[in-house]
C-alpha positions, 0 to 999 in steps of 0.5 A: 329655627337656625334660620331665624337666629341667622337672620337676627344676627344678620340684622344685629350685625347690619345695625352695628356696622351702620352705627359704627360707620355713622360714628366714624363719619362724625368723628372724621367730620369733626377732626377734618380741620386738623388734617386738611392740607390747605387749613392753617390750623392743620396739626402738621403745619402748626407743628412744623412751624412751632419747631421751626420757630424755636430753632429760628431764634430760640424764642416762641414768637411766631417768627418762622413759617415753613411757606416763607422758608421754602420761598427764601430758599427757592428765591435767594436773590429776590428783592422784597417789596418794602 
């Protein structure tokens, strides 16, 4: 009798683990855009650019880009194409 309870509990735990794992995969897939490093919709990229934009000229006008700022710092004498 105790063996039957063990197998039932084992089956329930297995099904629960499967459902939790499946739900976690769906959650990760739906939020992957927000954490993908190369995606411009990355939450960290957007956050850094929003903070830099505010400190750049005091306005929220999308005038700051972290990539552009890094380029400007690493190429101080670069001539821009016009």
